C-alpha positions as CSV (number, residue, x, y, z in Angstrom):
1,M,0.0,0.0,0.0
2,A,1.4,3.4,-1.0
3,L,1.7,6.1,1.6
4,F,1.1,8.9,-0.8
5,K,-1.4,8.6,-3.6
6,K,-0.3,10.4,-6.8
7,R,-3.0,12.9,-7.8
8,T,-3.4,15.0,-10.9
9,V,-4.0,18.7,-10.3
10,G,-7.3,20.2,-11.5
11,K,-10.9,20.5,-10.6
12,P,-14.2,19.5,-12.0
13,G,-15.5,22.0,-14.6
14,E,-12.0,22.5,-16.1
15,W,-11.6,20.8,-19.4
16,Y,-8.3,19.4,-20.8
17,Y,-7.2,17.8,-24.1
18,C,-5.2,14.6,-23.5
19,L,-2.4,14.3,-26.1
20,V,-1.9,10.6,-25.4
21,H,-5.5,9.5,-25.7
22,Q,-6.4,12.3,-28.1
23,K,-9.6,13.0,-26.2
24,V,-11.2,15.7,-24.0
25,E,-11.2,15.1,-20.3
26,E,-12.9,16.9,-17.4
27,G,-11.0,16.9,-14.2
28,P,-8.2,16.0,-15.5
29,D,-7.5,12.3,-15.8
30,C,-4.0,12.2,-17.3
31,P,-0.7,13.8,-16.1
32,A,0.0,17.4,-16.9
33,K,2.9,16.5,-19.2
34,D,0.3,14.8,-21.5
35,R,-2.4,17.4,-21.8
36,F,-3.3,20.9,-22.9
37,G,-5.5,23.0,-20.7
38,P,-7.3,23.9,-18.6
39,Y,-10.1,25.3,-20.8
40,T,-13.3,26.8,-19.6
41,T,-15.5,24.8,-21.9
42,R,-15.6,21.4,-23.5
43,A,-15.7,23.0,-27.0
44,E,-12.5,24.9,-26.4
45,A,-10.7,21.7,-25.3
46,E,-12.0,19.9,-28.4
47,H,-10.3,22.5,-30.6
48,A,-7.0,22.5,-28.6
49,M,-4.9,21.0,-31.4
50,Q,-6.3,23.4,-33.9
51,T,-5.6,26.3,-31.6
52,A,-2.1,25.1,-31.0
53,Q,-1.4,24.9,-34.8
54,E,-2.8,28.4,-35.3
55,R,-0.6,29.8,-32.5
56,N,2.5,27.9,-33.8
57,L,1.9,29.3,-37.3
58,E,1.5,32.8,-36.0
59,W,4.7,32.5,-34.0
60,E,6.7,31.0,-36.8
61,T,5.6,33.7,-39.3
62,D,6.1,36.6,-36.8
63,P,8.6,39.0,-38.4
64,K,9.8,40.2,-35.0
65,W,11.0,36.6,-34.2
66,H,13.3,36.5,-37.2
67,D,14.4,40.2,-36.9
68,A,17.5,39.6,-34.9
69,Q,18.9,37.0,-37.3
70,A,18.3,39.2,-40.3
71,Q,20.2,42.1,-38.8
72,N,23.2,40.1,-37.7
73,P,23.6,37.0,-39.9
74,D,27.3,36.5,-39.0
75,D,26.6,36.4,-35.2
76,D,26.4,32.8,-33.9
């Protein structure tokens, strides 16, 4: 018998998207390293991967991100 039970952090009413099981969870059920969230609604959690793709694209195409390399191409 374990002395300390491992618990995931979160509360009912918070929604998460599990990256391992590729499903929406309330609560959460899976460890933090395997999920996105918390989201306020189930619908937001269902669109977690799409939201992540949109944010990644926005970040990758941000001209400010590549600005330092363009000004100093010889600096490594």
